[in-house]
C-alpha positions as CSV (number, residue, x, y, z in Angstrom):
1,X,99.3,187.1,98.7
2,X,98.8,183.6,100.0
3,X,95.4,184.6,101.5
4,X,94.2,185.4,97.9
5,X,94.5,181.6,97.1
6,X,92.9,180.1,100.1
7,X,89.7,179.3,98.2
8,X,90.8,179.6,94.6
9,X,93.9,177.8,93.6
10,X,96.0,178.9,90.6
11,X,96.4,177.4,87.2
12,X,100.0,177.6,86.1
13,X,101.0,176.8,82.5
14,X,104.1,176.2,80.4
15,X,104.4,174.9,76.9
16,X,103.9,171.3,77.9
17,X,102.4,171.4,81.4
18,X,99.4,172.7,83.3
19,X,99.6,172.8,87.1
20,X,96.1,173.0,88.4
21,X,93.5,171.9,91.0
22,X,92.1,168.4,91.0
23,X,89.2,167.6,88.6
24,X,87.0,164.5,88.9
25,X,88.2,163.2,85.5
26,X,91.7,162.9,87.0
27,X,90.8,159.8,88.9
28,X,91.5,157.4,86.0
29,X,94.9,159.0,85.4
30,X,95.8,158.8,89.1
31,X,94.9,155.1,89.2
32,X,97.6,154.5,86.7
33,X,100.5,155.7,89.0
34,X,99.6,156.7,92.6
35,X,99.4,153.1,93.8
36,X,102.8,152.3,92.3
37,X,105.2,151.6,95.2
38,X,108.2,152.8,93.1
39,X,107.0,156.4,93.7
40,X,107.3,156.0,97.4
41,X,110.9,154.7,97.6
42,X,112.1,158.1,98.8
43,X,108.8,159.5,100.0
44,X,109.3,158.3,103.6
45,X,106.0,156.3,103.6
46,X,104.0,153.7,101.6
47,X,101.0,154.6,99.5
48,X,98.1,155.9,101.6
49,X,94.4,155.0,101.3
50,X,93.8,157.7,98.7
51,X,96.9,156.8,96.7
52,X,95.7,153.2,96.5
53,X,92.1,154.3,95.7
54,X,92.1,157.7,94.0
55,X,88.4,157.6,93.6
56,X,88.2,158.5,97.3
57,X,89.3,162.0,96.3
58,X,85.7,162.4,94.9
59,X,84.4,162.1,98.4
60,X,87.0,164.3,100.0
61,X,86.1,167.9,100.5
62,X,89.1,170.2,100.0
63,X,89.5,172.4,103.1
64,X,90.3,176.1,102.6
65,X,94.1,176.5,103.1
66,X,97.1,178.6,102.3
67,X,98.8,175.4,101.2
68,X,98.7,174.1,97.6
69,X,98.1,170.5,96.4
70,X,98.0,170.8,92.6
71,X,98.1,168.3,89.8
72,X,100.5,168.2,86.9
73,X,98.8,167.7,83.5
74,X,100.8,166.8,80.5
75,X,99.3,168.8,77.7
76,X,100.3,166.5,74.8
77,X,99.0,163.4,76.5
78,X,96.0,165.3,78.1
79,X,96.5,163.4,81.4
80,X,97.5,164.0,85.0
81,X,101.0,162.6,85.4
82,X,102.0,164.0,88.8
83,X,101.2,166.3,91.7
84,X,103.0,169.0,93.5
85,X,102.6,170.4,97.0
86,X,103.5,173.7,98.6
87,X,102.8,173.2,102.3
88,X,104.2,173.5,105.9
89,X,103.9,177.3,105.4
90,X,105.8,179.2,108.2
91,X,104.9,182.9,108.8
92,X,103.7,183.2,105.2
93,X,107.3,183.5,104.1
94,X,108.7,179.9,104.0
95,X,107.2,176.7,102.7
96,X,108.1,173.1,101.7
97,X,107.7,171.8,98.2
98,X,107.2,168.1,97.3
99,X,106.5,166.5,93.9
100,X,105.4,163.0,92.7
101,X,105.5,161.9,89.0
102,X,104.2,158.9,87.2
103,X,107.4,156.8,86.6
104,X,106.6,156.7,82.9
105,X,107.5,160.4,82.8
106,X,110.7,160.3,84.7
107,X,113.9,161.6,83.1
108,X,112.1,164.0,80.7
109,X,112.7,167.2,82.6
110,X,109.1,167.3,83.7
111,X,109.9,167.4,87.4
112,X,112.4,170.1,86.9
113,X,109.9,172.1,84.9
114,X,107.1,171.7,87.3
115,X,109.1,172.6,90.4
116,X,110.6,175.6,88.6
117,X,107.1,176.8,87.5
118,X,105.7,176.3,91.0
119,X,108.5,178.1,92.8
120,X,108.6,181.0,90.3
121,X,104.8,181.3,90.6
122,X,105.0,181.4,94.4
123,X,107.8,184.0,94.4
124,X,105.9,186.2,91.9
125,X,102.4,185.9,93.4
126,X,102.8,185.3,97.1
127,X,104.9,186.6,100.0
128,X,106.9,183.4,100.1
129,X,110.6,184.1,99.9
130,X,112.1,180.7,100.7
131,X,111.0,177.3,99.5
132,X,112.7,174.2,101.0
133,X,112.5,170.4,100.7
134,X,114.2,167.4,102.1
135,X,115.6,164.7,99.9
136,X,117.0,161.3,100.7
137,X,120.8,161.3,100.1
138,X,120.5,158.3,97.8
139,X,117.8,160.0,95.6
140,X,120.3,161.3,93.0
141,X,117.7,162.1,90.3
142,X,115.8,164.5,92.7
143,X,119.0,166.1,93.9
144,X,120.0,166.8,90.3
145,X,116.5,168.2,89.6
146,X,116.6,170.5,92.6
147,X,120.1,171.8,91.7
148,X,118.9,172.5,88.1
149,X,116.0,174.6,89.5
150,X,118.5,176.5,91.6
151,X,118.0,174.9,95.1
152,X,121.1,174.9,97.3
153,X,122.0,172.2,99.9
154,X,121.8,173.9,103.3
155,X,121.9,171.0,105.7
156,X,122.7,167.3,106.1
157,X,120.7,165.1,108.5
158,X,122.1,161.8,109.6
159,X,119.6,159.2,110.8
160,X,116.8,161.7,110.7
161,X,113.1,161.1,110.2
162,X,111.5,161.7,106.8
163,X,107.8,161.2,107.3
164,X,107.9,157.7,108.9
165,X,111.3,156.5,107.7
166,X,114.7,157.0,109.4
167,X,117.3,157.9,106.8
168,X,120.2,160.2,105.9
169,X,118.9,163.2,104.0
170,X,119.7,166.8,102.8
171,X,117.7,170.0,103.2
172,X,117.6,172.1,100.1
173,X,116.4,175.7,99.8
174,X,115.7,178.2,97.1
175,X,115.2,181.9,97.9
176,X,113.4,184.6,96.0
177,X,115.8,186.9,94.1
178,X,115.0,190.4,95.2
């Protein structure tokens, strides 16, 4: 149940990744990639204050929440190379997923693996039965990643607002298999 994870967030592992809560030692890894504007090309906004200065995370107190903001650690390199969100939870059954990865780790299947791990974990351990996301129509790599995980395109938005950017985008969804 989502309520079981309000205070204690999960640790999810595969052969090469650990998806886990933030640790203070992650700051140096985050400095390597969160300020990089390339990551935000399709994010709908520019890097925020914490993206530009990850050390501010040390001052930020995590508020109890049903949402998840977890970090993606690459086991072989022993470093945080991305983060993944499950948020905008509706009626405890539907939520949005978002992911960011250090560009050095693009095109290695890591995003696919992390989204797949997170979605499967949510379907197995919470009452979520639908996970959705929006993706800029020109973000071909993310579209391919979502399709590999099993997401289906459900809607096309023309001149819609993604965070603070007006663009054309798709809505993708994946549903729990009962």
